[in-house]
TORDRENMI-633643 format. One record per residue (C-alpha): x, y, z. Coordinates in steps of 0.02 Angstrom, whole numbers, m for minus. Each point is the difference from the previous one (the first is absolute). Example, Ala and Ser with C-alpha at 12.3 -4.5 7.8 and 13.67 -1.06 7.14 Angstrom:
REM residues 2
R; 615; m225; 390 .
R; 69; 172; m33 .
//
This chain:
REM residues 421
R; 2104; m720; m2145 .
R; 112; 113; 100 .
R; 159; m71; 77 .
R; 1; 13; 191 .
R; 143; m23; 121 .
R; m53; m51; 173 .
R; 78; m27; 166 .
R; m97; m87; 143 .
R; m30; 59; 132 .
R; m42; 155; m99 .
R; 94; 166; 27 .
R; 108; m42; 157 .
R; 76; m139; 100 .
R; 125; m32; 129 .
R; 181; m30; m57 .
R; 7; m182; 77 .
R; m168; m42; m81 .
R; 1; m94; m166 .
R; m106; 79; m141 .
R; m82; m72; m152 .
R; 49; 86; m163 .
R; m106; m38; m156 .
R; m58; 79; m166 .
R; m145; m24; m111 .
R; m66; 62; m172 .
R; 148; m76; m94 .
R; m2; m105; m156 .
R; 18; m189; 23 .
R; 187; m42; 9 .
R; 55; 182; m12 .
R; 177; 39; 39 .
R; 22; 137; 136 .
R; 126; 70; 117 .
R; m38; 52; 187 .
R; 110; 125; 71 .
R; 1; 57; 185 .
R; 87; 151; 71 .
R; 11; 100; 167 .
R; 103; 143; 68 .
R; 68; 0; 178 .
R; 10; 150; 115 .
R; 163; 55; m76 .
R; m77; m5; m177 .
R; 97; m156; m49 .
R; m89; m95; m134 .
R; m28; m186; 5 .
R; m66; m104; m146 .
R; m45; m174; m55 .
R; m85; m79; m151 .
R; m60; m166; m63 .
R; m67; m71; m163 .
R; m165; m92; m6 .
R; m127; m71; m117 .
R; m186; 14; 26 .
R; m108; m154; 15 .
R; m134; m56; m124 .
R; m124; 116; 85 .
R; 118; 151; m22 .
R; 35; 7; 193 .
R; 164; 6; 90 .
R; 12; m55; 182 .
R; 178; m5; 79 .
R; m62; m133; 127 .
R; m24; m116; m152 .
R; 102; 73; m141 .
R; 188; m32; m6 .
R; 118; 138; m48 .
R; 93; m41; m165 .
R; 148; 103; 52 .
R; 57; 170; 43 .
R; 50; 41; 185 .
R; m50; m176; 44 .
R; m83; m151; m79 .
R; m127; m134; 53 .
R; m155; 12; 107 .
R; 40; 146; 121 .
R; m161; 94; 55 .
R; 100; 128; 99 .
R; 152; 3; m115 .
R; m33; 179; m65 .
R; 37; 53; 183 .
R; 139; m104; 60 .
R; 95; 15; m160 .
R; 6; 192; 0 .
R; 168; 64; m37 .
R; 72; 174; 19 .
R; 41; 103; m148 .
R; 155; 54; 92 .
R; 105; m152; 47 .
R; 27; m61; 180 .
R; m148; 102; 71 .
R; m100; m99; 128 .
R; m194; 23; 12 .
R; m39; 44; 177 .
R; m146; 87; 85 .
R; 58; 152; 91 .
R; m175; 81; 38 .
R; m123; m137; 44 .
R; m136; 131; 14 .
R; m4; 15; m191 .
R; m31; m141; m122 .
R; 104; m53; m150 .
R; m101; 34; m155 .
R; 20; m141; m131 .
R; m42; 40; m183 .
R; m46; m145; m110 .
R; 3; 19; m190 .
R; m59; m123; m128 .
R; 77; 17; m171 .
R; m27; m83; m165 .
R; 132; m131; m54 .
R; 166; m63; 76 .
R; 174; 67; 21 .
R; 110; 70; m71 .
R; m128; 132; m60 .
R; m174; m23; 85 .
R; m133; 104; m90 .
R; m138; 114; 48 .
R; m71; 18; 179 .
R; m157; m104; 19 .
R; m44; 32; 182 .
R; 70; 72; 162 .
R; m36; 2; 183 .
R; 72; 58; 166 .
R; 3; m95; 163 .
R; 50; 62; 171 .
R; 104; m117; 110 .
R; m17; 54; 184 .
R; 107; m34; 152 .
R; m129; 52; 135 .
R; m153; m117; 8 .
R; m171; 74; 50 .
R; 5; 67; 178 .
R; 182; m35; 26 .
R; 70; 139; 110 .
R; 176; 76; m22 .
R; 77; 79; 157 .
R; 168; 79; 0 .
R; 97; m49; 156 .
R; 114; 118; 87 .
R; 2; m73; 175 .
R; 158; 31; 105 .
R; 133; m61; m113 .
R; m107; m111; m107 .
R; m21; 56; m180 .
R; m124; m88; m117 .
R; m176; m16; m59 .
R; m139; m112; 79 .
R; m134; m77; m112 .
R; m160; m53; 80 .
R; m135; m108; m83 .
R; m176; 63; m8 .
R; m124; m39; 138 .
R; 18; m18; 185 .
R; 164; m66; 75 .
R; 103; m61; 78 .
R; 93; m84; m139 .
R; 148; m115; m6 .
R; 164; 109; m13 .
R; 144; m17; m116 .
R; 164; 106; m16 .
R; 66; 11; m176 .
R; 187; 24; m35 .
R; 81; 31; m170 .
R; 182; m15; m46 .
R; 159; 99; m24 .
R; m81; 136; m114 .
R; m61; 96; 148 .
R; m142; 120; 0 .
R; m182; m51; 37 .
R; m81; m128; m108 .
R; m188; m7; 28 .
R; m72; m108; m143 .
R; 17; m171; 77 .
R; m75; 63; 166 .
R; m142; 87; m81 .
R; m50; m156; m103 .
R; 13; m114; 154 .
R; m112; 115; 96 .
R; m136; m37; m130 .
R; 10; m183; 56 .
R; m45; 33; 182 .
R; 164; 53; 82 .
R; 58; 158; 90 .
R; 170; 24; m84 .
R; 139; 125; 47 .
R; 113; 40; m141 .
R; 160; 42; 98 .
R; 143; 109; m57 .
R; 169; m21; 79 .
R; 121; 112; m101 .
R; m4; 130; m138 .
R; m170; 71; 49 .
R; m35; 166; 88 .
R; 104; 17; 161 .
R; 62; m183; m6 .
R; 184; m37; m34 .
R; 55; 33; m181 .
R; 115; m149; m5 .
R; 4; m186; 60 .
R; 148; 16; 124 .
R; m72; m52; 166 .
R; m173; m70; 35 .
R; m82; 0; 173 .
R; m123; m135; 40 .
R; m82; 117; 123 .
R; m81; 90; m146 .
R; m84; m155; m63 .
R; m51; m43; 182 .
R; m83; 172; 5 .
R; m91; m39; m157 .
R; m62; m169; 71 .
R; m57; 93; 159 .
R; m96; 129; m107 .
R; m92; m136; m92 .
R; m49; m100; 155 .
R; m58; 162; 91 .
R; m111; 53; m146 .
R; m180; m23; 34 .
R; m40; m76; m172 .
R; 145; m129; 9 .
R; m45; m169; 74 .
R; 130; m62; 124 .
R; 89; m80; 89 .
R; 127; m9; m148 .
R; 26; 60; m177 .
R; 68; m83; m158 .
R; 152; 52; m103 .
R; 30; m2; m187 .
R; 172; 49; m62 .
R; 86; 2; m172 .
R; 189; m9; m26 .
R; 85; 107; 138 .
R; m173; 20; 75 .
R; 1; m189; 22 .
R; 153; m20; 105 .
R; m71; 147; 108 .
R; m161; m101; 23 .
R; 105; m147; 56 .
R; 91; 104; 128 .
R; m168; 75; 65 .
R; m68; m176; 17 .
R; 156; m53; 97 .
R; 11; 144; 126 .
R; m164; 93; 8 .
R; m163; m52; 87 .
R; m173; 6; m74 .
R; 41; m78; m165 .
R; m63; m155; m91 .
R; m26; m53; m178 .
R; 153; 59; m106 .
R; 9; 2; m192 .
R; 172; 15; m72 .
R; 16; 39; m188 .
R; 179; m39; m68 .
R; 75; 37; 167 .
R; 173; m35; 76 .
R; 27; m95; 164 .
R; 135; 121; 56 .
R; m6; 185; 36 .
R; 59; 96; m155 .
R; 53; 175; m55 .
R; 4; 82; 171 .
R; 45; m56; 175 .
R; m156; m26; 107 .
R; m9; 66; 182 .
R; m120; m52; 137 .
R; 36; 42; 185 .
R; 172; m72; 36 .
R; 5; m111; m153 .
R; 73; 35; m176 .
R; m16; m113; m149 .
R; 132; 49; m127 .
R; m35; 14; m179 .
R; 28; m159; m106 .
R; 109; 100; m120 .
R; 48; m32; m178 .
R; 148; m13; m124 .
R; m37; 113; m143 .
R; 141; m70; m101 .
R; m117; m150; m25 .
R; m135; 103; m84 .
R; m28; m51; m182 .
R; m61; 98; m152 .
R; m123; m84; m111 .
R; 11; m1; m197 .
R; m124; 143; 7 .
R; 111; 103; 114 .
R; m105; m29; 159 .
R; 77; m27; 169 .
R; m27; m172; 80 .
R; 24; 1; 194 .
R; m48; m181; 34 .
R; 181; m59; 42 .
R; 65; 156; 96 .
R; m79; m45; 171 .
R; 111; m86; 131 .
R; m50; m175; 47 .
R; m101; 5; 170 .
R; 54; m173; 40 .
R; 183; 46; 10 .
R; 100; 100; 129 .
R; m2; 139; 34 .
R; m157; 37; m103 .
R; m108; m125; 102 .
R; m5; 137; 134 .
R; m123; 90; m113 .
R; m125; m148; m1 .
R; m157; 53; 85 .
R; m19; m106; 163 .
R; m159; m101; m56 .
R; m5; m98; 169 .
R; m99; 141; 67 .
R; m110; 26; m154 .
R; m186; 3; 11 .
R; m89; m84; m146 .
R; m87; m67; m104 .
R; 103; 50; m148 .
R; m38; m3; m188 .
R; 149; 23; m122 .
R; m34; 53; m174 .
R; 151; m49; m109 .
R; 42; 45; m178 .
R; 112; m137; m69 .
R; 75; 119; m126 .
R; 36; 140; 129 .
R; 158; 88; m61 .
R; 14; 120; 146 .
R; 45; m130; 130 .
R; m13; m188; 27 .
R; m177; m2; 71 .
R; m21; m188; m18 .
R; 158; m31; 100 .
R; m52; 125; 132 .
R; m176; m69; 17 .
R; 79; m181; 25 .
R; 120; 64; 138 .
R; m144; 91; 83 .
R; m104; m160; m1 .
R; 138; m110; 69 .
R; 38; 120; 146 .
R; m180; 27; 47 .
R; m24; m185; 9 .
R; 159; m29; 89 .
R; m67; 113; 143 .
R; m162; m92; 12 .
R; m104; 122; m110 .
R; m124; m59; m123 .
R; 62; m30; m182 .
R; m40; 157; m98 .
R; m102; m1; m155 .
R; 109; 28; m153 .
R; m70; 27; m175 .
R; 125; m5; m141 .
R; m40; 83; m165 .
R; 108; m57; m154 .
R; 38; 139; m126 .
R; m35; 132; 127 .
R; 123; 136; 41 .
R; 22; 117; 152 .
R; m135; 127; m15 .
R; m161; m92; 43 .
R; m145; 128; m10 .
R; m189; m20; 19 .
R; m90; m68; m158 .
R; 7; 78; m169 .
R; 152; 117; 31 .
R; 120; m26; m146 .
R; 139; m114; 68 .
R; 151; 113; 45 .
R; 141; m105; m73 .
R; 122; 148; m4 .
R; m5; 184; 42 .
R; 107; 144; 63 .
R; 12; m21; 191 .
R; m62; 157; 88 .
R; 146; 3; 124 .
R; 140; m68; m108 .
R; m45; 98; m150 .
R; 52; m147; m110 .
R; m88; m125; m108 .
R; m25; m162; 98 .
R; m49; m173; m63 .
R; m138; m77; 116 .
R; m33; m162; m101 .
R; m156; m84; m54 .
R; m92; m52; m158 .
R; m153; 109; m37 .
R; m139; m128; m18 .
R; 60; m108; 144 .
R; 33; 151; 112 .
R; m172; 68; m34 .
R; m88; m163; 45 .
R; 102; m6; 160 .
R; m60; 172; 52 .
R; m177; m58; m16 .
R; 22; m153; 100 .
R; 110; 76; 133 .
R; m137; 136; 26 .
R; m129; m131; 36 .
R; 124; m96; 115 .
R; 40; 158; 102 .
R; m187; 35; 28 .
R; m40; m179; 44 .
R; 150; m9; 126 .
R; m50; 163; 91 .
R; m188; m38; 3 .
R; 45; m169; 79 .
R; 125; 61; 129 .
R; m66; 176; 38 .
R; m187; m23; m25 .
R; m34; m185; 19 .
R; m67; m16; m178 .
R; 52; m108; m144 .
R; m90; 93; m141 .
R; 65; 150; m98 .
R; m108; 151; m11 .
R; m23; 79; m166 .
R; m20; 188; m22 .
R; m109; 83; m132 .
R; m3; 179; m56 .
//
């Protein structure tokens, strides 16, 4: 009987969709090694492997068969994806072109490490970022630069603006996946993209106000307000938007600061200074990575409290996603400050979800946890924190929590839509 390696759904799936990996035609109890690999748009190679034993019927099902070692151990049906590691150290797996899938190669080899034997079976599987019927529209409207993703079917759809952190550029992969769950999502760039500023020196909230207006005037975006999702520096920008701009409700903050960071923020006659940092407090790990968790000034002390975003004006509700091992800044501390200040001004208590063993970079499900990488602006290797297995589980749960939150507060639904491809 020929050995067959199978991935279900067959051929292709969405990146945030779990798959079932199995093999058949093996001998009872046969020792085998499964290897996964993919190349990103820059030809960087990422690989993972795990050792298994076939069951009494000569079958292998990763949903039932625990890995005996390798890149991970135990029952991990999606381990061959979340455990992918770069051949070149400190390279982060990111999706730069959501119009093209990642192609994952799976190989089944005879025996276990250190020297698995002959190739028994092989298959390719495409992991897509645009669901069926999801439309991608580049946005060059006035000063606004970004990409709008629209779900299939007739709108209008609940709208979300998506902001990433201090790496700059335009990141589309979270927005494209969210659009597959029924939202019109604007992936918004704010520096290091096209004719936008090259550096984070001064930020003007008017730019983000123009983006909100663009969304609310779009015929396929359902008003009277839009939601926000922001990661890292994008998170404190979302807090500022919620505090000063109209037409906003439902804000998701992923490892965000309660103060304005990295650049002064200007709006009309108001200026919120940068929280600032003391770079002498940076640490270097045993692996030679930079750790910035202690460099930031304390937003509860003068004069740094002038950088705290005035949450008495903020429009909620809020969902804080917090990695308890965030080594970029003290996200747990900032979330508690935000919660206290919101409630002190008569606002509803925000929802805060804490994830143990989870670092700074919380991505959609099945992205390999980025525990450290070379920062695109600093050009240096930075430690972000997290433990791979715990971080991977957090990404799956946080993704569901984000969808549920937005469906409830933007769409009046409590269920989570699932996309198929």
